[in-house]
C-alpha positions as CSV (number, residue, x, y, z in Angstrom):
1,X,17.8,12.5,0.0
2,X,15.2,9.7,-0.3
3,X,13.2,9.3,-3.5
4,X,9.9,9.8,-1.6
5,X,9.6,11.4,1.8
6,X,6.3,11.7,3.6
7,X,6.6,14.0,6.7
8,X,4.0,14.5,9.4
9,X,1.2,13.9,7.0
10,X,-2.3,14.8,8.3
11,X,-5.5,14.3,6.3
12,X,-9.0,15.4,7.4
13,X,-12.5,15.2,6.1
14,X,-14.8,18.1,7.0
15,X,-18.2,16.8,7.9
16,X,-20.9,19.4,8.8
17,X,-19.8,21.2,11.9
18,X,-17.0,18.7,12.8
19,X,-13.8,17.5,11.1
20,X,-12.8,13.9,11.0
21,X,-9.1,13.2,11.0
22,X,-8.0,10.2,8.9
23,X,-4.3,10.5,9.2
24,X,-2.3,11.8,12.2
25,X,1.4,12.7,11.6
26,X,2.3,9.8,9.3
27,X,5.9,9.8,8.2
28,X,7.9,7.4,6.1
29,X,10.4,7.3,3.2
30,X,11.2,5.3,0.1
31,X,14.5,4.9,-1.7
32,X,15.0,4.1,-5.3
33,X,14.2,0.5,-5.9
34,X,13.0,-0.1,-2.3
35,X,9.9,-2.1,-1.4
36,X,7.7,-0.9,1.4
37,X,4.6,-2.6,2.8
38,X,1.7,-0.8,4.5
39,X,-0.5,-3.1,6.5
40,X,-3.5,-2.9,8.8
41,X,-7.2,-3.7,8.9
42,X,-9.8,-1.9,6.9
43,X,-10.1,1.7,8.1
44,X,-6.5,1.9,9.4
45,X,-5.7,4.6,6.9
46,X,-3.6,2.6,4.4
47,X,-5.4,3.7,1.2
48,X,-5.8,7.3,2.4
49,X,-2.0,7.5,2.8
50,X,-1.5,6.2,-0.7
51,X,-4.1,8.4,-2.3
52,X,-2.6,11.4,-0.5
53,X,0.8,10.9,-2.2
54,X,-0.9,11.3,-5.6
55,X,-3.4,13.9,-4.4
56,X,-6.3,11.6,-5.3
57,X,-8.3,12.2,-2.1
58,X,-12.0,12.4,-2.6
59,X,-13.5,15.8,-1.7
60,X,-14.0,17.1,0.9
61,X,-10.9,15.2,2.0
62,X,-7.7,17.3,2.1
63,X,-4.2,17.3,3.3
64,X,-4.3,19.6,6.3
65,X,-0.6,19.5,7.3
66,X,2.7,17.8,6.4
67,X,4.6,17.2,3.2
68,X,4.8,14.7,0.4
69,X,8.2,15.2,-1.2
70,X,9.1,13.3,-4.4
71,X,12.6,14.0,-5.7
72,X,12.7,17.1,-3.5
73,X,9.4,18.6,-4.7
74,X,6.4,18.8,-2.3
75,X,3.6,17.2,-4.3
76,X,0.9,18.6,-2.1
77,X,1.8,22.1,-3.3
78,X,1.8,21.4,-7.1
79,X,-0.9,22.6,-9.4
80,X,-3.2,20.2,-11.2
81,X,-1.2,20.4,-14.4
82,X,2.1,19.8,-12.6
83,X,0.5,16.8,-10.8
84,X,-0.5,15.3,-14.2
85,X,3.1,15.2,-15.1
86,X,3.8,13.1,-12.0
87,X,0.7,11.0,-11.7
88,X,0.7,8.0,-14.0
89,X,4.1,9.0,-15.3
90,X,6.7,9.1,-12.6
91,X,4.5,7.5,-10.0
92,X,2.0,4.8,-11.1
93,X,-0.8,3.2,-9.2
94,X,-2.4,-0.2,-9.3
95,X,-5.9,-0.4,-7.8
96,X,-7.7,-3.4,-6.3
97,X,-10.1,-4.2,-9.1
98,X,-8.8,-4.2,-12.7
99,X,-12.3,-4.1,-14.1
100,X,-12.8,-0.7,-12.3
101,X,-9.4,0.5,-13.6
102,X,-9.8,-0.4,-17.3
103,X,-12.3,1.2,-19.6
104,X,-14.8,-1.5,-20.7
105,X,-15.6,0.1,-24.1
106,X,-12.0,0.5,-25.2
107,X,-9.6,-2.2,-26.4
108,X,-6.5,-2.9,-24.3
109,X,-4.3,-1.5,-27.1
110,X,-6.2,1.8,-27.3
111,X,-5.9,2.3,-23.6
112,X,-2.2,1.6,-23.5
113,X,-1.5,3.8,-26.5
114,X,-3.5,6.7,-25.0
115,X,-1.6,6.4,-21.7
116,X,1.7,6.6,-23.6
117,X,0.7,9.6,-25.8
118,X,-0.6,11.5,-22.7
119,X,2.9,11.4,-21.2
120,X,5.3,11.0,-24.1
121,X,5.9,12.7,-27.5
122,X,5.7,9.4,-29.4
123,X,4.1,8.2,-32.6
124,X,1.2,5.6,-32.7
125,X,3.5,3.0,-34.2
126,X,6.2,3.5,-31.5
127,X,3.5,3.5,-28.8
128,X,2.0,0.2,-30.1
129,X,5.4,-1.5,-30.2
130,X,6.2,-0.4,-26.6
131,X,2.7,-1.5,-25.4
132,X,3.2,-4.9,-27.0
133,X,6.7,-5.2,-25.3
134,X,5.2,-4.4,-21.9
135,X,2.4,-7.0,-22.3
136,X,5.2,-9.5,-23.2
137,X,7.1,-8.4,-20.0
138,X,4.1,-9.4,-17.8
139,X,3.9,-12.8,-19.5
140,X,0.7,-12.3,-21.5
141,X,0.6,-14.8,-24.4
142,X,0.1,-13.5,-27.9
143,X,0.4,-9.8,-26.9
144,X,-0.3,-8.6,-30.4
145,X,-3.7,-10.3,-30.3
146,X,-4.5,-9.0,-26.8
147,X,-4.0,-5.5,-28.0
148,X,-7.4,-5.9,-29.8
149,X,-9.1,-7.5,-26.8
150,X,-11.6,-5.7,-24.5
151,X,-11.3,-6.1,-20.7
152,X,-14.3,-8.4,-20.4
153,X,-12.6,-10.9,-22.8
154,X,-9.8,-11.4,-20.3
155,X,-9.6,-13.4,-17.1
156,X,-9.1,-11.6,-13.8
157,X,-5.5,-12.5,-13.6
158,X,-4.9,-11.4,-17.2
159,X,-6.6,-8.1,-16.6
160,X,-4.4,-7.4,-13.6
161,X,-1.4,-8.2,-15.7
162,X,-2.6,-5.6,-18.2
163,X,-2.9,-3.1,-15.4
164,X,0.7,-3.8,-14.3
165,X,1.8,-3.5,-17.9
166,X,0.1,0.0,-18.1
167,X,1.8,1.0,-14.8
168,X,5.2,0.2,-16.3
169,X,4.6,1.9,-19.6
170,X,6.1,5.2,-18.7
171,X,9.1,3.7,-16.7
172,X,7.9,5.1,-13.4
173,X,10.2,5.5,-10.4
174,X,7.5,4.3,-8.0
175,X,4.5,2.0,-8.2
176,X,1.8,2.2,-5.5
177,X,-0.2,-1.1,-5.4
178,X,-3.4,-0.9,-3.4
179,X,-4.4,-4.5,-2.5
180,X,-3.6,-5.5,-6.1
181,X,-4.6,-9.2,-5.7
182,X,-7.8,-8.9,-3.6
183,X,-10.1,-9.8,-6.4
184,X,-8.1,-12.8,-7.5
185,X,-7.9,-16.5,-6.4
186,X,-5.0,-17.6,-4.2
187,X,-3.0,-19.3,-7.0
188,X,-3.3,-16.2,-9.3
189,X,-2.4,-14.0,-6.3
190,X,0.9,-15.7,-5.9
191,X,1.7,-15.4,-9.6
192,X,0.8,-11.7,-9.7
193,X,2.9,-10.9,-6.6
194,X,5.9,-12.9,-7.9
195,X,5.6,-11.0,-11.2
196,X,5.5,-7.6,-9.6
197,X,8.5,-8.4,-7.4
198,X,10.5,-9.6,-10.4
199,X,9.6,-6.5,-12.5
200,X,10.4,-4.1,-9.7
201,X,13.8,-5.7,-9.2
202,X,14.5,-5.8,-12.9
203,X,13.5,-2.2,-13.5
204,X,14.8,-0.8,-10.1
205,X,11.3,0.5,-9.4
206,X,10.2,1.5,-5.9
207,X,7.1,-0.3,-4.6
208,X,4.6,0.7,-2.0
209,X,2.4,-2.3,-1.3
210,X,-0.8,-1.7,0.6
211,X,-2.4,-4.9,1.9
212,X,-4.0,-6.6,4.9
213,X,-2.0,-9.8,4.1
214,X,1.0,-10.0,6.3
215,X,2.1,-13.2,4.5
216,X,2.5,-11.3,1.2
217,X,4.3,-8.4,2.9
218,X,6.8,-10.8,4.5
219,X,7.7,-12.2,1.1
220,X,7.8,-9.1,-1.1
221,X,8.8,-6.0,1.0
222,X,12.0,-4.9,2.7
223,X,10.4,-2.4,5.1
224,X,6.9,-2.3,6.5
225,X,4.6,0.1,8.3
226,X,1.7,-1.1,10.5
227,X,-1.2,1.4,10.8
228,X,-4.0,1.6,13.2
229,X,-6.7,4.3,13.3
230,X,-4.7,6.7,11.1
231,X,-1.4,6.4,12.9
232,X,1.7,4.3,12.5
233,X,2.0,2.0,15.4
234,X,5.0,0.0,14.3
235,X,7.6,0.4,11.5
236,X,11.0,-1.0,10.5
237,X,12.6,-3.8,8.6
238,X,10.0,-6.4,7.5
239,X,11.7,-9.5,8.7
240,X,12.5,-8.0,12.1
241,X,8.9,-7.0,12.6
242,X,7.5,-10.3,11.5
243,X,9.8,-12.3,13.7
244,X,9.8,-9.9,16.7
245,X,6.7,-7.7,16.7
246,X,6.7,-5.1,19.5
247,X,3.2,-3.7,19.3
248,X,0.3,-5.8,20.6
249,X,-1.7,-4.9,17.5
250,X,1.0,-6.3,15.2
251,X,1.3,-9.4,17.4
252,X,-2.5,-9.9,17.0
253,X,-2.3,-9.6,13.2
254,X,0.5,-12.2,13.0
255,X,-1.1,-14.6,15.4
256,X,-4.3,-14.4,13.3
257,X,-2.5,-16.0,10.3
258,X,-3.6,-19.6,9.7
259,X,0.0,-20.8,9.7
260,X,0.4,-19.5,13.2
261,X,-2.2,-21.9,14.6
262,X,-2.1,-25.6,15.3
263,X,-3.9,-27.8,12.8
264,X,-7.6,-28.0,13.6
265,X,-7.4,-25.3,16.3
266,X,-9.7,-22.3,16.2
267,X,-8.1,-19.3,14.5
268,X,-6.8,-16.5,16.8
269,X,-8.5,-13.2,16.4
270,X,-8.2,-9.7,17.8
271,X,-11.4,-8.9,19.7
272,X,-13.5,-5.9,18.7
273,X,-13.1,-3.8,15.5
274,X,-11.3,-0.8,14.1
275,X,-12.8,2.4,15.6
276,X,-14.6,4.8,13.3
277,X,-13.1,8.2,12.7
278,X,-15.6,10.0,14.9
279,X,-15.0,7.6,17.8
280,X,-11.2,7.3,18.3
281,X,-10.5,6.3,21.9
282,X,-8.5,8.6,24.1
283,X,-4.9,7.6,24.6
284,X,-3.7,4.7,22.6
285,X,-6.5,4.0,20.0
286,X,-5.9,0.2,20.4
287,X,-6.5,0.2,24.2
288,X,-10.1,-1.2,24.1
289,X,-8.9,-4.2,22.1
290,X,-5.5,-4.7,23.8
291,X,-4.9,-7.5,26.4
292,X,-2.1,-5.5,28.0
293,X,-3.7,-2.1,28.3
294,X,-3.8,-0.2,31.7
295,X,-4.9,3.1,32.9
296,X,-1.9,4.9,31.4
297,X,-2.8,3.5,27.9
298,X,-6.3,4.9,28.2
299,X,-5.0,8.4,29.0
300,X,-1.7,9.0,27.2
301,X,-1.0,8.7,23.5
302,X,2.3,6.8,22.9
303,X,4.9,8.0,20.3
304,X,7.0,5.9,18.1
305,X,10.2,4.9,20.1
306,X,13.2,2.7,19.6
307,X,16.0,2.4,17.0
308,X,15.2,3.6,13.5
309,X,15.4,0.0,12.2
310,X,12.4,-1.0,14.3
311,X,10.1,1.4,16.2
312,X,6.8,0.9,17.9
313,X,4.3,3.2,19.6
314,X,3.6,1.4,22.8
315,X,4.5,2.2,26.4
316,X,4.8,-1.4,27.3
317,X,7.5,-2.5,24.8
318,X,9.9,-3.4,27.6
319,X,7.3,-5.3,29.7
320,X,5.4,-7.3,27.1
321,X,6.0,-11.1,27.3
322,X,8.3,-12.7,24.8
323,X,6.5,-13.2,21.5
324,X,6.0,-16.9,20.6
325,X,4.1,-18.4,17.7
326,X,3.4,-21.8,16.2
327,X,4.4,-21.2,12.6
328,X,7.9,-20.6,11.2
329,X,8.2,-17.2,9.7
330,X,10.8,-16.5,7.0
């Protein structure tokens, strides 16, 4: 049995007389210590899938069908008190902007100690010692002094390190990172992702990384899911998908990477944009933007097909031209 199993998850948002569906039958699993990437453009459903795991959907959003099983328990069926024992304890989450995560009027030490005491029967002294140890783990210099600092006194990279330290405080089994480096510059992004990778390996923590950055996913994760309009359109082993994408949408995302273009050439891009929830096209949702779509694509919804190691939801898998790109992918 996998550590986390998401089965046929459906999420909807009632809006007046109609209901908008944000997720359609999403299924995936995560083993202990495994690293999974979820990629796609804004509006693909990545964050909704992550928030559904921890039951953090904003009302009136709700899970309308499916299961989210963690260690055999369906989290979608747990009470609020039972979820508090899981959320932030066994499953931690790292959000995009650390300034929105950290309380601006409390010191770093106060927030870390409060987090520990909420989930552990522990003294203030023990909590402080553990908090300092975690700050040291994430390479924060002079951690004893930083315990007395307020979030605004730290740089963006330091704040994100603090958020990672808080996520690790309770020795979680899973960390969900929702675009954790979006607000940081490129150099700091690389440092933070390298740090997260090392910490997850060292502590055998499962990681779900949500991002639009395929380059990061290729370097950090073992498995990946590509989402479009609330559905999984491709899934499998990361390196297999990066080097041999089977869905036209995945191909478009990879070819849009700067390293996949000749120096000085115009960047490739996928025409059009992600459809809104109230205007999902009939058939394959990607068909208006796809260079290979035909009449069948505009009528019939393709299901994921192929071996478990690499599946794609496209009726043209066997007829698409061989994928070629300029850049070398590792």
